[in-house]
C-alpha positions, 0 to 999 in steps of 0.5 A: 813951297808946294809939295805933293805930300800935302795930300796927307791930311796931317801934313796939310794941317801943317801948311799954314803954320809953316807958310804965314801970310806974306808980301805975296798975299798982299800983292795978289789982293792988291792986284785983284783991286776993289771992284768985284771980280770973278777970280780963280785961285788955281792951286788954292791949297788950304784956301787962305788967299781964296777966302781972303779975296772972297771976303774983299767982295770978289766971286772966287773959285778955288781949285786944287787936286790935293784932297788933304789941302781941300779938306783944310780949305773946306773947314776954314772960317769963311769957306762958304764964300768960295766955290771949291773945285777938286781939279788940277790945272791941266784938266780943269773944265768949268763953264765960268770964265774969270777976270783974274786967274792966280797961281800962288805959293810957287805952285807953277814950279811943280809942272816939270815937263814941257807938256804939263806946262803947256797944257796948264797954260792953255787950259787957264787961258781958255778959262779967262774972260775977255780982257782977263789976266793970269798972274803967277810967280816962279823963283828966279833960277839965277838966285839959286834959292834952293841952296838955302834949303838945307838943315842948318838954314831951314830948321824951325819949330812951328805950332800947329793947331790940333797937333802941337809943336813940330820940328821941320827942316828941308834938305836937298836930295838932287839938283840936276839942271833946272830940276831940284829935288828936296826933302821935308822932314816933319818931326812930330815926336822922337819916334814919329818922323815923316820925310817927304820928297818933291821936285821943282822946276826952275825956269828962266824968264825967257823960257817962261815967255816962250811958253806963254806966247805958245799958249796964246798970251800976247800981253806980258808984264813982269816984276822981280819982287812983290814991290813990283820992281823990275826983274834983275839977275838978283831978283828973287822972283819972276812974277808975270801978269799975262793977258791976251787980246 
């Protein structure tokens, strides 16, 4: 899950070990297709997916505001294939226009205020080429996945290159309406523990559709999981593919 604390270089180095390639990566790679496209990976993080898309033959730009994440991205194998941009979504200003813009890793949920959501979607729409599409996911609030983010269910030990084994677990600090604040505890050694805190917004499909419409997106396709199944109350994800005429 996204976390503002990944501006810390040591914590950014832990990210890939804690978030291995999954069905989400495969979904976005398949969505890009085989024909070369111009692709913007907004919130590209450590750059794993951006590099994978570039290796498939696409012309990829990866943008992220986190210095720690971008340091990892710029040092990973294949980094030269990607154009890296240090920017958040709302303030992005590029001359290039893109066939596909993606936001992965549930990064959309870090936008807490309505103004931030609207500014992000409007900016990304301006960066679409004619016929282009924006694709991203957010967790289905009806499932309340955050209830699993407690020590007894989230505790794990991961091996981080250059650091070694670390113990990690999550805990919930607050849940108020659509906002959930959680902590991530990193135990590097008995006397070396780092605790970070971040807040995510859980938005319904109807809310999201309204924001997209206000930003000028007129063509919406919805999925409830990475297998492209329709959205139901039990679907873990709300995945949208948004275009405009």
